[in-house]
N, C-alpha and C positions, 0 to 999 in steps of 0.2 A: 611620147612622154620623155621630158629630159633627165638626164641621171642626177640632178639635185632634186626635180621632184619626185621621183622614184624613190630615191634615199628618204626623202622627207615623209614619203609614206610608210616606207617600212619602219622608220623610226616611230611614227604616230602608232603604227600597228602594234609595235613592241611596248610603247607605254600603255595602250588600251588594254594589252595582256596583262601587264602587271597591275594595273588599277582595277582589272576585274577581280583579280584574287585577294582585293582587299576585304572581302567578306569571309576570307579562310578562317580566322579566328571564330566569327559566329557560326561559321557551318561547323567546324569542328567541336564547338562547344554544345553545339544541336545536336551532332551524332553521339556524343558521349553522353549527353543528359537523358536521352531517349531510353538507354540501356548501358550502364558501364558495363557491365559482366560481359554483355555479347560483343559490345565492341572490342573490348580487348581480347577477347577469345579468337575472334575473326582476325585481327591484327597478326596475333601470334601465329594462327594456322597459315596466314598469308607468307609471312616470314620464312616459315619452314618450307611451305611448299615452292617457294621460290630458290630456294637453294639447291633442288633435286635435280634439276636440268644440267647443271654444271658437273652433278656428280655422276648423273647417267652417261654424259660425253666421256669423263675419266675412265667410268668403269667400261665403257663400251670400247675406249681405247686400249686399256689394259686386257681386256678379253681379246681381242684380235691381235694383240701384239705375242700374247700368250700362247695363242693358237699358231702362230706363224713360228714361235720359238720351239714348239713341240716337234715340228717338221723339221727342224734343224737340229733335233738331238736334245731339246730342253726338257725340264722336269713339267709333270702335270699340275704340281701344287698350286702355282701362280695361275693357272687356268681356271681352278676350282674356287680360288679366292675370288678372282676377278669376276666369274659369274654368281658367286654367293651374293657380292655387293649390288650386281646388276638386279638381281631377284629381289634382293631386299628392298633398292629403292622403288622398284615398281610396285611392290605391296604397299610400301609407305605412301607413294604418290596416289594409288587408288584410293586407299583407306582415308586419306587428309581430304581426297576430292568428296567424299559422301559426308563426313563430319562437316566439313566447311559447307556444302550446299544446305545442310540442315539449319546450321545456325544462321546463314543469311537469309534464307526462307523466312525464319521467324523475325530476324531482325528487321526484314523489309515490312513485315506487318506491323511491328511495334513504332518503325518510325513513320510508316504512313498516318497512323493513328495519332502519334505524338504532335504531327504537323497540323493535323486537322483540329484537334485540341486546341492548339496555339491561335489558329486562325479564329475560331469560333470565341473562345476567351476574348480575343482581342475585340471582335466584332462587340462582345457585351460592354466593354469598356469604352467604345467610340461615343462621342455626342451624337446625338439626334441629327444635328445639321450633316454630319460626315456621311449621311445616307442620302441626303439632298445634294450633295457635292457630285457631281457627274466624275471628276478625276479621281477622287478617293474611292468613288464605287468601282471605277474601272480597275484601281489598284487592287481591290479587294477580289474581282473576279479573276484578275490575272494570278493572285496568288493562289486563289481555289483551283484554277484551271491546270496550273504547270507544277505548283510548288509540293503537291501531295506526292507526286511520283518523281520529281526532279531530284529532291534531296538523296534519294535513295541511288540514282543513277550518279549523282556527284560522290556518293560514298563507294559506291562500285569503282567509279575512276580514280578515287584516292586509293583503294586498295590496288587498282590495276597499275598505277605509276609506282607505287611501293614495290610490288613485285617485279615489273618490268626493270627498275632501276637494279633491283638486286641481281637479276638474272643477267641484265648487261654488264654490270660491274665483274660479275663473277666469269662469265662465258668469254668477255672479251679479254679478260686478263689472259687468257690461254693465247688468243691472237698478239697481244702485245709482247708476250714473251718470246714469241717468234718473229713476226714483222708487224712494228706497231703502226706503220701507216696505212695497213690494212683495216683494222680497227676504226683509225681516224676517219678513211673514206666512208665506210658503213655508216658512221656516226653523222656525217655532214649530211648526208645526200638526204635523209628525212628532215632536217633542219630547212633545207633550202625549200621545201613543197610546204612547210607549215604555214608561211606568210601567205600564199594563196589560200589556203583553206581557213585561216583566220577571218580574211576579208569576206569569204565566202559567208561564214559563219554570222559576221556582223551585220550582213545583208540579209540573211534568212531571219536573224533576230528582229530587225527592224520591220521586216514584213509582217511578223507575226505580232509583233507590239503595236503596230497601228492598226491591228484587225481587231482588238479588244472591243471597241463600240461595236464594229460591224457583227463580230461574234455573238454580243448581247443579243442583238436584234434578230440574228439568226435563231438563236435557242428560244428567243420570245415566240417567234412564230412556230417553232416546233412544239411549244409549250401550249398556245392558242389552239394549233390544230388536234393536240393530243388530249386536252384537259376536258374533263366533264362539265366544268363551269362554262365553257364557251361554246360547246357543241350546238346548243339550240340556235343562239344568234348566228353563228356560221353557217348553219343549213339555211335558215329563214331568208338571209342576205345573200345566200349563194357564194358566200366567201371563201369556200374551201379551194376550189382550183387557182384562183386569183392569190390566195397566200402561198399555196405549194409552188406556184411559178416562182414569185419573189423569193422564196428561199432557195429555188433550184440556183437563180441568178447569182446569190451570194456563193452557194457552193461553186459553181462553175468560174466565178472568178478568183476564189481561193484555188482551184485546182489548177488553173493556167498559170498562176503565180508559181506553186508549187512543182509544177512540171517543168518551168523554166529553171528553176533553182536546181532541180535535179541534173538535167541535161548540162548545165553549167560544171556542177560538181563532178560529174561523170567525166567530162572531157580533161578535167585537172587531173583527176585520179588516175585516169588512164597514161596520161603524157608522163607523169611521175613514176607511175608503176613499171613502166616499159624501160625507162632510164635504171632504174633500182634494179631490175631484172639483168640488164645487160652488164651491170657493175659485178653482180653477184655471180653471173656465170663466167665473166673474165678472171674474177678471183678464184673461182674453184678451179678453173682450166690452168692457173698458175700454180695451183696446190698439186694438181694430178702432175703438171711438169716437172714439180721439184721431187715428187716421188719417183719418177722415171729417172730422174739424175741421180736417184740414190742417196738423196738429201735427207729425207725424211722416211720414217717408217711407215708400214702399211696402216697400222693401227693410228698413227698421227695422221695420215691422209684422210680416213675418215671422221676424225676428232675434229681436224681443221676444217673439213667441208660442214660439218654439223655445226661447229663454230661460227662459220661465216653466214651460214643460214639463220642460225639463231639470232645472232647480233643483228643482221640486216631485219628480220621478222620483228624483233623485240623493239629495236630503235624506231621502226617506221609505226609499231602499234603506241610506242610511248609518245611521238610527237601527235599521232592522230588523237589519244587519250587526252593530251593536253589541249588540244583545238576543241574536242568536244567538253572538255572540263571549262574551259572558256566559255563557252557557248551556254553551258548549263550555269556557269556564274552568272551570265547575263539574265538568264530566267530567275534564278534563285534569289537575286537581287530585288524582284519584283515582291518576293516572301519579306525580304527583311526592311523593304521601304514601306511597306503597308504596315508591319510591326512597328515600325518607327512613327506613324502617324499620331500625333498627340492625344492621350486619353482625354477622357471628359473633364474638365477642369473642376477642381473641387474648391470651393472658396473656404477660406480659413474662417473656422468658426470661433468667435469670440469668447475669451474665457469666462468673461463676465458681462453677460448680455441680458439685463434685466427686461421683464415684459412691461409695457404701459400698464398702469393701473385702469382696472375696470375695464380692460379691453377683451373682447373675446370674438370669437369667429374669425371669418377671412375678410382682409380689406386690400382693396387697390388704392394706391395713392399715387396719382398722377402718373401713371404708367404709360411709357411710349415704348414702341418696339419696331426696329428694321430689320428685316431680312438681309442676311448677308449677300453682298452686291447689288442691293436695290435701294435707290435713293428715296423713294417714297415710303412714308410711315406706313405700317400695317395696324396701328394702334396710336393713338395719340391722346395724352392728357386723360387716359380712362380713369376714373374714381368712384368706386363703389365698395359695399360692405354687406357680407351674408352673416347673420347672426344663428347660433345655435337654435335650432327649431324652424328655421324659415328655408324655404325653397325660391330660388331664382331661376327666372326664364330670359332665355337670351334669344332675341329675334333680330332679323334682318336680312337684306338680300345676300345673295353669295359674295364671298369676297370681301364682307364688311368688317371682320375682325374676329367674329364669334369663336372660331376653333382656335385663333391665335391664343387667344385669353385661357382656354383649355391647356394648350401647350405650355403657356408660361407656368399655369397652377400645377402643372405635374412636371416641372424643371426638364422639360424638353429644350427649352430654350431661357435665356435670362433676359430681363428686361433691358432695353437700351438706356431708359431713364426711367427714374420713379422706384418704388420700392412696393412689394407685396408683403403683407403682416398676417400671422395667424397668430391669434392670443396675443397681439400687440409684439410679436418677435419676427423679424424677418425671415421668409421661409428659407433662405440660403443660410443662415445661421443655424438650421437643424442639421443633424448628421442625415446624410441622404437617403439611408435604409430607414430611419426614424420618421422622415417625413413622408416616404412612399408608403409607410404602415398606416399614414393617416388620411391617405386617400385611395379612392377607387373609382375607376372610370373605365366607361363603355364609349369605345370610339366608333366615329361613324363607318370606317373602314375594319370593323373587328376581324381578329381570325377565326376561321373555321377549323379547328383543328380535327385532322382526320385521326380521332382517337375517341376514346369510351366516352360516353356522358359524364361518367363520374371525373375524368381526367378534364374535360372541356370546362367543367365547372369548377373542379378542385384546383385548377392553375391561378385561380382567383387569388388564392392564399396556400401556397405551394407547401407550408409548414403544416397545413391540416388537408393536404390533399388526400391522405387516407382516413379521413375521418368522414364516413359515410353518412352520420347524424347531421353534421355540419354541412354536409353537399344537400341533402334532402331538405334541411332547413332553409338554405339560400335559394333553392328552386322554389319552395312554397312563397319566399318573399316577392318572387318575379313572376307568381303565377303559373309557373312550368311544371309543378310535380304531378297533375292529373294528366298533361300531355305526355310526359315521360313515361307513366307509367301504361301508356298504351302501345309503347315500344316493344320490339320483340323479347329484348331481354332488360326492359326497363333501364336501371341506371348503368348497366354493364354493356349496353348495345353500342357496338362500334359504329360510328358515324362517318358518313361519306362512302365512296366507292374505291379508293385507293387500295384499300385492304380486303382479306378475305372476311366474309360474313358482313361486310359493311352495309349500313342502312341510311338510304339518301333521305333527307329530309326538306322540308320547304324552306324558303327565305325566312318567313315570318317564324318558323319554329328555331332555325337557327340563331335570329335575334333573342327569343325568348331564352334559349342556352346563355348566350352571351351576357345577357342581363342577369342571370343567374349568378355567372361568374363574378359580375361586379358586387353582388351582394354577399359574395363569399367571405368577403375581407370586412372586419368588424372596424369601418373607417370613421373618421369625423367628418368626411366631405365626401358624398357621392356625385360624381359627374356623369352625365348621359348626354351624349352627343348624337342628335337623331335617334333617339331609342326605338322610334316606333315606326320607322320608315317602312317596314316589310309587314306591320302587323293591320289587322282587320278593324274596324272602330271598337268594336266590343272588347278585344284584346287590347287595344290602346287606352281605350277608358279604365281596364282594369289594372293596367300597369302604372297609370299615373296615380289612380287612387292610393295604390300600396306605396308610390313614391312621396304623396303628400302625409301618409300615415308613419314616416321616418321618427323614430323616438325623438323626443325633445332637445337631445343634446347632439341630434346630428344635423348637418346642414345638406341641401341637395341643390345642384345645379343642372339645368339641362337646357339643349338645344332643340328647337323644333321649329317648323315650318307651319304646323298644324294650330292654329289659334283655338281649336276647341278643347285643346289640353292645356295651352299656355295660360289661359284665363284664370285656372286655379293657383298658381304661383303667387307667393306672397309679394315678389317683387317682378317686375320685368324691365328690362333693358332693351331699347330699340337702338341698333348700332348702324351707322352709315359712313363708308369710307374711313372705319377705324376710329371714329368717333361716337359718344354715346349722344343722341340727339333727343331722346325720351326715356324718362324712368317713372316707374309708379305702380300701383297695382292696376288691374283690368279696367276696374269703374274710373279711377283717376284718368287713365290714359284715353278711354272713351269720353271723357267730358272735357279732355283738351281738345279733343276731334282734331287730332295730327295724322303723322304716319301711320301709328299703330291703328287707330279708329279706321283710317282709310282701308288698311291691309285686312281688318277683321271683317268691316261691312262686305268687303270684296269675296271673301270665301263664305261669309254668311249667306249671300246673295246666290252664291253658285249652288250650296246645298239647298236653298230655298226653291231655285229655278229646277233643280231637279225633282224636289219632291212634288211641285205643282204639275210638271210634266208627266211624273208617275200617277198622279191623281187623276188627271185629265183622261190617260189611257185606261184607267180603271173604270171611269165613268163610261167611256165610249164603248167599253166591252158589255157592259150591264143592260 
C-alpha cells in the first residue's frame, strides 16, 4: 500500500469514527429519559470511584516513605496518617463498588424495557405497507436483535470512558510532574493500535449487518421445527432432517466468518500488546535505575511504577472502549434508523366536511389501487355501495382484488385513485380511532392468541375486554357459546400449548373464536374474509344465518369461495383481475349465465356427484 493510500485510509477511518458518534445526543437523551434519577446517581458514583486510584497511589507513596523515615529516626505519626488514608480509601472503594453494582443492575433492566417499549410503540405507528417492505422489516429485526442490550453496553462504555479519563488525567499528572515524556509515550501507544481495531470493527459490523436476512431465515427454520402448528406437516413430509440440515449450514457459515474475525483480531491484539509491554518494562526499569542513583525515594519508586502501570492500562482500556463504543454506535444506529422510519401518514381532516344529502352506508367511487413497486393495478375503477341492513359478498379467483378491497376499507392502504365514502363523507376524513370503531373485521389469516378465551374474544373491543357479559353475547352471535361451555374452564380456558394448562382446539374452533372477536365490537360494518374456511357445512350455515340477521342499521361484507353461502347475500360482486365483471343478486347472476353462474353450477355439480355416488353405494349394500 502506498503512503498516500495509507494516509487516506487513516483519514477515512477517523472520519468514520466521528460520524459514528453523531447519535450521541440521541443516545444520552435515551439514557437519561430511561430513569433520570438512576442515571445521575451512577454518573456521580463513577466520578468518585475514578478519583480513588490516584489517592491510593499517593497514600502508598506516603506510607512507604514514612516507614523508611522511621528507620532513619523519624516520627511515627506520618506513618499512621498515611495508613489511615490508605485504609479509608480501601473501604470507600469497596463500598462504592457494591452500591454501584446495585444501581447499574437495576438501570440495566429499566433500559432494556424502555428500548423494547420504544420499538413496540414504533411498530404500532408504522403503516401496514412497512411490514410488507423487506428493507424496513430487516431494520425492525436488527433493532430487536441488537438494540435491547447494546444501549446498556453503550452506557457502560460511556461510564468507562469518563472513569478512564479521570483516572488517566489524575495518575498521569504524577508522571508529568516528574518526566512528562513518559506519560506522552504511554498515551501514544494505544492510539496507534486503535486504527487497526476500528477497521476490524467496521468489517465485523458489515458481516453482521449483511446477515440480517439470513438470520431471519435461520430463525424461521427454528420456529418451524419447534412450533406445534407445523409439526404435523413436517412429520408427514419428513421435512425435519432436511430443515435441520439447512439450519446447520447457516450456522456453519456464520461460525467460519466469526472464527476468521477472532483470529484476525487476536493477531493484531497480541502484536500491540507485546509492543506495549516492552515499553512499560523499559520505563519501569528506568524508574528503578533512577532510584539506585538516589534521585528518587523508595516510596516514589513504588508510586511511579504504579503510575506507569495505571497509565498504560488505563490508556489502553480507554482506546479499546472508544473502539468498542464506535462498534456499538454502528449497531445502535440501527435502532435510531428504525425509529426514524416515517409513521403512518394521517390525512388532514377538513374542518367543515358536510356529508352528502340522503347518503348512507359505504360507497366505492371509481377506486383504483396499485401496490408499491408494482406497475399493474390491483383494483381498477371499482364502484359499489352497501346500504345499512344489507350484506354483500365478494367472489372471484385468487388475486382478483377481494382482499385488497378489505385492506382499503380498514385503512391499511389508501386508494391510488378515486374515493371511499361512509355516509357521504370520505373515510379518510374521519379521525383514525373514530373510523376504526365503525368497522370490525375477521381476516383470513386471523391471529390465534395463546391466551384465555375471554382475552381472545375481548380483544375485539379492548375497552370492554373485562366485560364478561359482552364477551358471552359476542360468542352467542358467532354461535360459539355452546362450544366454549365444553372447554375445561369455559371462558377462562387458556388456549394453545405455549403456556401451562393450555388447551389445544381445532382450526374450526379457532375460527369460531375469531368470529366472536369480530362481533365483540358494536360496529357499523362487519367484514369477514373467508370466515368459514375451517368450518363444517352445518357450522358454516349457522354462521351465515346469524350474519344475515344483523340489525337493520348494520352492514356486512364477506369473502367466500363457497357459493352455498354466497347466494344469500343481498348483493354479489364478481371480480377478475381487479375489476368488477358482474354484480347483482344470486338470482340475477344466474339469469345472466356468466362467470358466476358457471362457477355456481360447477360447485353444485360437484356436490350432486358426491351425493349420487353415496346413494349408489347405499343401494349396492342393500
